[in-house]
Every structure is written in structure tokens, then in C-alpha cells.
C-alpha positions as CSV (number, residue, x, y, z in Angstrom):
1,X,-16.6,3.4,20.5
2,X,-15.6,4.2,24.1
3,X,-13.1,7.1,23.5
4,X,-12.3,9.5,20.8
5,X,-9.7,12.3,21.7
6,X,-7.9,14.7,19.3
7,X,-4.5,13.5,18.1
8,X,-5.0,10.1,16.6
9,X,-3.1,8.9,13.4
10,X,-4.9,9.4,10.0
11,X,-6.1,6.2,8.4
12,X,-8.8,3.6,8.5
13,X,-9.1,0.6,10.9
14,X,-8.8,-2.9,9.6
15,X,-10.0,-6.1,11.6
16,X,-11.0,-9.6,10.6
17,X,-14.0,-10.2,13.1
18,X,-14.9,-13.5,14.2
19,X,-16.0,-15.5,17.3
20,X,-14.5,-18.3,19.7
21,X,-16.9,-20.7,20.9
22,X,-20.0,-18.5,20.2
23,X,-22.0,-17.4,17.7
24,X,-20.3,-14.5,15.5
25,X,-22.3,-11.1,15.7
26,X,-22.8,-10.6,11.9
27,X,-20.4,-12.5,9.6
28,X,-16.8,-13.2,9.6
29,X,-14.5,-11.6,7.0
30,X,-12.4,-8.7,6.3
31,X,-13.6,-5.3,7.4
32,X,-12.4,-1.6,7.0
33,X,-14.0,1.1,9.0
34,X,-13.9,4.7,10.2
35,X,-13.3,5.5,13.8
36,X,-17.1,5.8,14.3
37,X,-17.3,2.0,13.3
38,X,-19.0,2.9,10.0
39,X,-18.0,0.3,7.4
40,X,-15.9,1.4,4.4
41,X,-15.3,-2.1,2.9
42,X,-16.6,-5.6,4.1
43,X,-15.8,-8.8,2.3
44,X,-18.1,-11.4,4.0
45,X,-17.3,-14.9,4.3
46,X,-19.8,-17.6,3.4
47,X,-19.3,-19.6,6.5
48,X,-18.9,-18.7,10.1
49,X,-16.3,-21.6,10.0
50,X,-13.9,-19.5,7.7
51,X,-12.1,-16.4,9.2
52,X,-9.8,-13.9,8.2
53,X,-6.6,-12.9,10.0
54,X,-3.7,-10.4,9.7
55,X,-5.8,-7.9,7.6
56,X,-3.8,-4.9,6.6
57,X,-2.4,-2.6,4.0
58,X,1.2,-3.4,2.7
59,X,3.2,-2.4,-0.3
60,X,3.5,-4.9,-3.2
61,X,6.6,-4.7,-5.2
62,X,6.7,-6.2,-8.5
63,X,9.2,-8.7,-8.7
64,X,10.1,-8.1,-12.2
65,X,9.7,-4.1,-12.7
66,X,10.0,-3.1,-9.2
67,X,7.0,-0.9,-9.3
68,X,5.4,-0.6,-5.8
69,X,1.7,-0.3,-5.1
70,X,-0.3,-0.4,-2.0
71,X,-2.2,-3.8,-1.6
72,X,-4.5,-5.6,1.0
73,X,-3.3,-8.7,2.6
74,X,-4.9,-11.4,4.7
75,X,-5.1,-14.8,5.6
76,X,-8.1,-17.2,5.0
77,X,-8.9,-20.5,6.6
78,X,-10.3,-21.9,9.8
79,X,-8.9,-20.7,13.1
80,X,-9.4,-23.3,16.1
81,X,-8.8,-22.2,19.4
82,X,-6.7,-24.4,21.0
83,X,-5.5,-25.8,17.7
84,X,-6.7,-29.3,17.1
85,X,-5.6,-31.8,14.5
86,X,-7.2,-35.0,12.8
87,X,-6.1,-38.2,11.3
88,X,-2.5,-38.1,13.0
89,X,0.0,-39.5,12.3
90,X,0.1,-39.5,8.4
91,X,-3.1,-37.6,7.9
92,X,-4.1,-34.3,6.9
93,X,-4.3,-31.6,9.7
94,X,-6.8,-29.1,9.9
95,X,-6.9,-26.0,9.8
96,X,-5.3,-24.9,6.8
97,X,-5.6,-21.9,4.5
98,X,-4.0,-19.5,2.2
99,X,-2.9,-16.0,1.6
100,X,-4.7,-13.2,-0.6
101,X,-3.0,-10.2,-2.1
102,X,-5.7,-7.8,-3.4
103,X,-5.1,-4.3,-5.2
104,X,-6.7,-1.1,-4.5
105,X,-9.6,-1.7,-6.9
106,X,-10.4,-4.8,-4.7
107,X,-9.1,-7.4,-7.3
108,X,-7.0,-10.4,-6.5
109,X,-3.6,-10.1,-7.5
110,X,-2.0,-13.0,-6.0
111,X,-3.0,-16.3,-3.9
112,X,-0.1,-17.8,-1.9
113,X,0.3,-21.3,-0.5
114,X,3.2,-22.9,1.3
115,X,5.7,-25.5,0.5
116,X,7.3,-28.6,1.9
117,X,3.8,-30.2,3.0
118,X,3.3,-27.3,5.3
119,X,0.1,-25.3,5.6
120,X,0.0,-21.5,5.5
121,X,-0.4,-20.2,9.0
122,X,-2.7,-17.0,10.0
123,X,-0.2,-15.7,12.0
124,X,2.1,-13.6,9.6
125,X,2.0,-12.8,5.9
126,X,4.9,-10.0,5.2
127,X,5.7,-8.6,1.7
128,X,9.2,-7.7,1.3
129,X,10.8,-5.0,-1.3
130,X,12.3,-8.2,-3.2
131,X,8.9,-9.0,-4.5
132,X,8.7,-12.0,-2.1
133,X,6.6,-13.0,0.9
134,X,7.5,-14.2,4.3
135,X,5.1,-15.9,6.3
136,X,4.8,-18.9,8.7
137,X,3.8,-22.6,7.7
138,X,3.0,-25.3,10.2
139,X,2.5,-28.9,10.2
140,X,2.3,-31.8,12.8
141,X,5.6,-34.1,12.7
142,X,5.0,-37.5,14.3
143,X,7.3,-37.9,17.3
144,X,7.5,-40.0,20.6
145,X,6.8,-37.6,23.0
146,X,7.3,-39.7,26.1
147,X,10.7,-38.0,26.6
148,X,8.8,-34.8,27.1
149,X,5.9,-36.1,29.2
150,X,3.5,-36.8,26.5
151,X,2.0,-39.6,24.4
152,X,4.2,-42.2,22.4
153,X,2.2,-41.7,19.3
154,X,2.1,-37.9,19.5
155,X,3.5,-35.2,17.3
156,X,5.1,-31.8,17.6
157,X,3.5,-29.0,15.7
158,X,6.6,-27.8,13.8
159,X,6.6,-24.2,12.1
160,X,8.8,-23.3,9.4
161,X,9.6,-19.5,8.1
162,X,9.1,-19.7,4.4
163,X,9.7,-17.1,1.7
164,X,8.1,-17.4,-1.8
165,X,8.8,-15.5,-5.0
166,X,5.6,-13.8,-5.7
167,X,6.0,-13.9,-9.5
168,X,7.2,-17.7,-9.8
169,X,5.7,-19.0,-6.5
170,X,9.1,-20.7,-5.9
171,X,10.7,-21.1,-2.3
172,X,13.6,-19.1,-1.9
173,X,14.1,-19.5,1.8
174,X,13.0,-21.6,4.7
175,X,14.1,-22.0,8.4
176,X,12.6,-24.9,10.4
177,X,12.1,-24.7,14.3
178,X,12.7,-28.3,14.8
179,X,16.1,-28.3,13.2
180,X,17.0,-25.4,15.5
181,X,15.0,-25.4,18.8
182,X,14.6,-28.0,21.5
183,X,10.9,-28.4,22.2
184,X,11.9,-29.4,25.8
185,X,12.3,-25.5,26.1
186,X,8.4,-25.0,25.8
187,X,6.3,-23.4,28.7
188,X,3.4,-25.6,27.5
189,X,3.5,-29.3,28.9
190,X,3.8,-32.2,26.2
191,X,0.7,-33.7,28.1
192,X,-1.4,-30.9,26.6
193,X,-1.4,-33.0,23.4
194,X,-4.1,-35.0,25.0
195,X,-6.6,-32.3,24.1
196,X,-5.4,-31.5,20.8
197,X,-5.4,-34.6,18.8
198,X,-2.0,-35.8,20.0
199,X,-0.2,-32.8,18.8
200,X,2.0,-30.7,21.1
201,X,2.0,-27.1,20.2
202,X,5.6,-26.8,21.7
203,X,6.5,-23.6,20.0
204,X,3.7,-21.6,18.5
205,X,5.7,-19.3,16.3
206,X,3.4,-16.0,15.7
207,X,5.4,-13.3,14.2
208,X,8.2,-12.5,11.7
209,X,9.7,-9.1,11.2
210,X,12.6,-8.5,9.0
211,X,15.5,-6.1,9.9
212,X,18.6,-4.8,8.4
213,X,21.5,-7.1,7.3
214,X,19.4,-10.1,6.7
215,X,18.2,-10.2,10.1
216,X,14.7,-11.9,11.0
217,X,13.0,-11.3,14.5
218,X,10.6,-14.1,15.5
219,X,8.3,-14.8,18.4
220,X,7.4,-18.0,19.9
221,X,4.5,-17.7,22.1
222,X,5.1,-21.1,24.0
223,X,8.7,-20.3,24.8
224,X,8.1,-16.9,26.2
225,X,10.8,-16.1,23.7
226,X,12.0,-13.9,21.1
227,X,14.6,-14.6,18.7
228,X,17.3,-12.7,16.4
229,X,18.2,-15.0,13.7
230,X,20.5,-14.4,10.4
231,X,19.0,-15.4,7.1
232,X,22.3,-15.9,5.7
233,X,23.8,-18.4,8.0
234,X,20.5,-19.8,9.8
235,X,22.1,-18.9,13.1
236,X,20.5,-17.6,16.3
237,X,22.2,-14.1,17.3
238,X,20.3,-13.9,20.6
239,X,17.3,-15.3,22.6
240,X,15.3,-12.9,24.5
241,X,13.1,-14.2,27.3
242,X,12.2,-18.0,27.8
243,X,14.3,-20.7,29.7
244,X,17.5,-19.8,28.0
245,X,17.4,-15.9,27.6
246,X,20.6,-14.2,26.8
247,X,19.0,-11.1,28.5
248,X,18.4,-10.0,32.2
249,X,15.2,-8.0,32.4
250,X,14.6,-4.5,34.2
251,X,11.5,-3.8,35.8
252,X,8.2,-4.3,34.0
253,X,10.3,-5.7,30.9
254,X,9.3,-9.3,31.3
255,X,6.7,-10.9,29.1
256,X,4.7,-13.9,28.7
257,X,2.6,-15.8,26.0
258,X,3.7,-12.6,23.7
259,X,2.9,-11.9,20.2
260,X,3.8,-9.3,17.2
261,X,7.5,-8.9,18.0
262,X,8.8,-6.1,15.6
263,X,12.2,-4.1,15.0
264,X,12.0,-0.5,16.3
265,X,14.4,2.3,15.7
266,X,17.6,2.8,18.1
267,X,17.8,-0.7,19.3
268,X,14.2,-0.9,20.3
269,X,11.7,-3.5,19.9
270,X,8.0,-3.7,20.5
271,X,5.6,-6.7,21.1
272,X,2.2,-7.4,22.6
273,X,2.4,-8.8,25.9
274,X,-0.4,-11.1,26.3
275,X,0.8,-12.0,30.1
276,X,-1.8,-14.7,29.7
277,X,-2.5,-17.8,29.5
278,X,-1.9,-21.6,28.4
279,X,-5.0,-22.5,26.7
280,X,-7.7,-23.1,27.5
281,X,-8.2,-21.9,31.2
282,X,-4.7,-20.9,32.2
283,X,-4.0,-18.4,35.1
284,X,-2.7,-15.1,34.1
285,X,0.8,-14.4,34.5
286,X,0.3,-10.4,34.4
287,X,-2.2,-8.1,32.7
288,X,-2.1,-8.0,29.0
289,X,-0.3,-4.7,27.6
290,X,1.7,-3.2,24.7
291,X,5.0,-3.2,25.4
292,X,8.3,-1.4,23.7
293,X,11.6,-2.5,25.1
294,X,15.1,-0.9,25.0
295,X,17.7,-3.8,24.1
296,X,21.4,-3.1,25.3
297,X,22.7,-6.0,22.9
298,X,26.3,-5.5,24.3
299,X,25.4,-5.8,28.1
300,X,22.6,-8.2,27.4
301,X,19.9,-6.0,29.4
302,X,16.4,-5.3,28.4
303,X,14.7,-2.3,29.7
304,X,11.1,-1.0,29.6
305,X,10.9,2.0,27.4
306,X,7.1,2.2,27.1
307,X,4.0,0.3,28.1
308,X,0.5,0.6,27.1
309,X,-2.3,-0.6,29.4
310,X,-6.2,-0.6,29.1
311,X,-9.0,0.5,31.4
312,X,-10.4,-1.9,32.3
313,X,-7.6,-4.3,32.5
314,X,-7.7,-6.9,29.9
315,X,-6.1,-10.4,30.0
316,X,-6.0,-11.8,26.5
317,X,-5.4,-15.4,26.3
318,X,-4.2,-15.2,22.8
319,X,-3.4,-13.1,19.8
320,X,-2.9,-9.3,19.7
321,X,-0.6,-6.6,18.2
322,X,1.3,-3.3,19.0
323,X,1.5,-1.2,15.7
324,X,3.8,1.8,15.6
325,X,1.9,4.6,13.6
326,X,3.7,7.2,11.6
327,X,3.0,10.0,14.1
328,X,4.4,8.1,17.0
329,X,1.3,6.9,18.4
330,X,0.7,3.1,19.2
331,X,-2.3,1.2,18.1
332,X,-3.0,-1.8,20.0
333,X,-5.0,-4.7,18.9
334,X,-6.3,-6.5,22.4
335,X,-6.4,-10.2,20.5
336,X,-8.8,-12.6,22.4
337,X,-10.2,-9.4,24.2
338,X,-12.7,-7.6,21.8
339,X,-11.0,-4.0,22.1
340,X,-8.8,-2.0,19.8
341,X,-7.0,1.1,20.9
342,X,-4.6,4.0,20.1
343,X,-2.3,5.6,22.5
344,X,-0.1,8.7,22.4
345,X,3.5,7.7,22.0
346,X,4.5,8.3,25.9
347,X,1.8,5.4,27.1
348,X,1.1,4.9,30.6
349,X,1.6,2.4,33.4
350,X,-0.3,-0.5,35.0
351,X,-3.4,0.9,36.8
352,X,-3.3,4.1,34.7
353,X,-4.9,2.8,31.5
354,X,-6.7,5.9,30.7
355,X,-3.6,7.9,30.6
356,X,-2.8,8.9,26.9
357,X,-5.5,7.0,25.7
358,X,-6.6,8.7,22.5
359,X,-9.0,6.2,20.9
360,X,-11.0,3.1,22.3
361,X,-13.6,0.8,20.4
362,X,-15.0,-2.7,21.2
363,X,-16.2,-5.1,18.5
364,X,-19.9,-6.1,19.0
365,X,-20.9,-9.4,20.9
366,X,-18.2,-11.7,21.6
367,X,-16.4,-10.9,18.4
368,X,-12.5,-10.4,18.2
369,X,-9.9,-9.9,15.8
370,X,-6.4,-11.7,15.8
371,X,-4.8,-8.3,15.1
372,X,-6.1,-4.8,14.6
373,X,-4.5,-2.0,12.3
374,X,-4.8,1.6,11.8
375,X,-3.6,2.1,8.1
376,X,-3.9,4.6,5.3
377,X,-6.1,3.5,2.5
378,X,-7.5,4.9,-1.0
379,X,-10.0,2.2,-2.1
380,X,-11.1,2.7,-5.9
381,X,-13.6,-0.2,-6.5
382,X,-13.6,-1.7,-10.1
383,X,-17.2,-2.5,-9.7
384,X,-20.2,0.1,-9.8
385,X,-22.0,1.6,-6.8
386,X,-25.3,0.1,-5.6
387,X,-28.7,1.5,-5.4
388,X,-32.2,0.8,-4.3
389,X,-35.5,2.6,-4.0
390,X,-38.5,2.3,-1.8
391,X,-41.7,4.0,-1.7
392,X,-42.4,6.0,1.3
393,X,-46.0,7.7,0.9
394,X,-45.9,9.9,-2.2
395,X,-42.1,10.2,-1.9
396,X,-39.5,7.9,-3.1
397,X,-36.1,7.0,-0.9
398,X,-33.3,6.4,-3.1
399,X,-30.5,4.4,-0.9
400,X,-26.9,4.6,-2.2
401,X,-23.8,2.8,-1.2
402,X,-20.5,1.7,-2.6
403,X,-18.8,-1.0,-1.0
404,X,-15.0,0.2,-0.5
405,X,-15.1,3.5,-2.0
406,X,-13.0,6.2,0.0
407,X,-13.3,8.9,-2.5
408,X,-17.0,9.3,-2.7
409,X,-18.2,12.5,-1.0
410,X,-21.5,13.0,-2.3
411,X,-24.3,11.4,-4.7
412,X,-26.3,12.6,-7.5
413,X,-29.7,10.9,-8.4
414,X,-31.4,10.5,-11.8
415,X,-34.6,9.4,-12.6
416,X,-37.1,9.1,-15.4
417,X,-40.0,7.3,-17.2
418,X,-37.6,4.7,-18.7
419,X,-34.2,3.5,-18.4
420,X,-33.0,5.3,-21.4
421,X,-34.6,8.6,-20.4
422,X,-33.0,9.7,-16.9
423,X,-32.4,13.1,-15.9
424,X,-31.0,14.9,-12.6
425,X,-33.6,15.0,-9.9
426,X,-31.1,15.4,-6.9
427,X,-27.8,17.2,-7.7
428,X,-25.8,16.8,-4.5
429,X,-26.6,14.7,-1.5
430,X,-23.8,14.4,0.9
431,X,-22.6,11.0,1.8
432,X,-23.8,10.5,5.3
433,X,-22.3,6.8,5.9
434,X,-21.8,3.5,4.5
435,X,-25.3,3.8,2.8
436,X,-27.0,7.3,2.4
437,X,-30.8,7.8,2.2
438,X,-31.9,10.4,-0.3
439,X,-35.7,11.4,-0.4
440,X,-36.9,12.8,-3.7
441,X,-40.3,13.7,-5.1
442,X,-39.4,12.4,-8.5
443,X,-41.8,9.6,-9.7
444,X,-39.4,7.6,-11.6
445,X,-40.1,4.8,-11.8
446,X,-36.5,4.3,-13.0
447,X,-33.5,5.4,-11.0
448,X,-29.8,5.5,-11.1
449,X,-26.9,7.0,-8.7
450,X,-23.8,8.5,-9.5
451,X,-20.8,8.8,-7.0
452,X,-19.1,12.2,-6.8
453,X,-15.7,12.9,-5.6
454,X,-14.9,15.8,-3.4
455,X,-14.7,18.2,-6.7
456,X,-18.0,16.9,-7.9
457,X,-16.5,14.8,-10.7
458,X,-18.4,11.5,-11.3
459,X,-16.5,8.3,-10.2
460,X,-18.9,5.6,-11.4
461,X,-22.5,5.2,-12.0
462,X,-24.9,2.5,-10.4
463,X,-27.3,0.1,-12.5
464,X,-30.7,1.5,-13.1
465,X,-33.3,0.5,-10.5
466,X,-36.7,0.5,-10.0
467,X,-38.7,0.7,-6.3
468,X,-39.6,-1.9,-4.1
469,X,-42.3,-1.6,-1.6
């Protein structure tokens, strides 16, 4: 953590740490942490070749009953930057993946897959009030790329917006990019296919947001463009940015290689402007920053309403997000840069990255996270706390932890000569972090811990353990 000022929003921090091209620091997985960086819940993955992305809190609306509940959602698979594909044409592309929905007891509710021979993509998984999920699915489509300056036996990486009913798993809506947008409008040359298994990533669809009246806002990184489309008709209402923009731009309103386009109030949209770079070693167009735009749809004019820059300046070649928080603040995940930050709503300007900065932290080593979020979350694990005991001279030290519990405020320690004869030896030890060390003179040798809530009630007990040296 490099900055922490008063005024931050409530909530924990959600990231999916991994590394590109170097060894990951620790393990990949899904991580909830405190502002201090102290873990709250970590779900490690068995291999550094697996990653989690878009890890966040959403509301799950049951398709039949309509009952709403907070859940954790994320994508799991293998992220390759730049993307690589094998056995084309006609073979199976890599990477692939799936989406998970977990309840507040950290139990799996749903696993979601794509349709039409497409593969679930890490960029977006969005739950709706209809009991459905909107997400991005991709697959390479064989295509002669010579008209675009690429190889004859190549392929275009197509993307499809898919919506799936979470009760039945059936596809209820789809919108295919190749059917609506000409890949010739890409800012990435088709010759790049030579370095990605013959597949041209012309579009790189990386976000979906749902607005009123069945409108969808989508971001195409490699077009430098954002589109407002109609779910009802499939038509495009307007294009913002790119080679065929319907809008002109005011000062500081333009963007490049953008991510995470979201509808905002009063005709505004937000996004993360990477400003950088065609993979793998492109030259930055401009400094990365969070961006809020005022859109005058009638006059087709886009103006910068807020900008959020970092100090030191960052140039994120991929990924990133700009999250609107309940108190008006903005939480910025810096994508391929290792930082995540929170700013007061007023933001700042280029060269003034410390202004209105309330919170700033950096993942260890070369670790990054596709997006980063601040979300409110109450975790109530279905599994028990963990305990361990070590001998320290004549004393015992009891170590207590409960992965994912947000309600534990203190620990009670019980000990006795056998597992059926335990009595309280430490009545109240304040929780001091993910793991709390509690010294005791009790000889044991059998110990158990109980997690206590803020009123001193027992939430759950650990298994009985004996000392290790």
C-alpha cells in the first residue's frame, strides 16, 4: 500500500493475481483483501498456468423465484498475452475456460459455458435481473486474410455476446461481431496473425454493459471504439471512436486500446483508457487513465467530464477498469500495471496524479490483475475455522484462522487432556489479521478454537488439534 487517506468507500478489494512471462509471486487465484493487503479469502489454483479474471461481487436473481442474493463470480482458464492459438484451421483453440458463481458460504452455485462452438472469454461475465448471464465468447473463424494484408490460411478471432438462462443453461440471446462489423476497421494489422498462430485478433471485444430499453454498451479494444447496440433489433445506435466514429471529441476525450466501457448517469459513460499499446511492444498513444465522458448524442459530441491519472505515470498495455463506487469515488484497476487505486469523484489531470488520490496499492512482484474492484461482502464460510498449535518453550502458541470469514472479531481457545474434556483457557483474543497467534500456558495437549462475532457469539468451531514442534 502506497497511499491511504480518509474518505475511501466501504468494502473489500477483489483481484485475481497472476503474472505474464515471469514467475507469479505466490499463487494464482481469486483474492479478497483488506485495505492493508491482509487476505480475507483466497482460493488458490493448482497451477500457475491457470488464472482467474473479472473476480467480483454481483447479485444473483434466481430465474424461477426472483430471489436475490449476493454472490462471487469469476472466469477461470488460461490467459495468454498476446493470445495464441493452435491447430488452426479446424482444431481446438487455446485458451478456454468457464465461469463460476459462488454463494456467500463459498459454495458453488453455477458453472456457465458458452454455446455455438465458442469459448468463454475472461473479459466479461455479467448477471442480470432476469436470472441470466451476459458474457463474451470467442473462437477463431478460418478466413483468407490476404485482402487485409494477412496470410491466406488464416483466421479471424470472432467474438459473440451470449446470454444464457442460468436455470436451464439455454442460450437466449447472441450477437456476432463478424456479422455486424468489418474487421478491416481494426487498428491491428492482419499481419499480426503471423505471431499468433495465424489468428488475427481484429476486434478484441472486452466489455459489455446493459442499459435501459435493452441497450448494450460494448467495447472493442482493437477498433479503439465503443458501440451502443439494440438487443431487440441487433442494430447499432452509434459508434464512439475508431475509424468510423459518429462522434467528435473535445479536449482529453479521445481514447486508445480502451477497456471496461460502462453506462453512467445523465448521459455519461466511463471507461479505462489504456492509451497503450498494440501487443507486444507497441508505442503508447498516451498515458493510461480512468475516463468519464459526457455524451451529447444529438450533437454527436463527446467531452471529458472526469479523468483519473496515476503518479508515477502508468502505461498499461492491456486490461484495466474504472469502477463507480456508491459514494461517488472511482476505483481504478490498472490492468497490466500492478497497481489499483481509489480517487475522490473530482479526479485529476495529467501530471497531477496525486490529486484526489485516496488509496493506492501495488501487487507484489510482477503480479497483475485483469480488473480490480472494491465491493461490499459478508462471507460466511460453510467449512470450519482452522487451528494449529506449536510449542514455544513452556508455552503453547495457538494459531487461528478462517479463510473467508468477514464476521470473526475474536477467538476463544479451549484445551484439555483429551479431545472430549476441553475447557476455555483463553476467553477472548482479538482477531489480528488473517491468522491470529494466541499464546497460552495451558498444557493441552488437545486444543480447539471458536470464532466469535462482534457480540461474542460462537460462529463455528475448529477441529481438535495437537501441538507440532
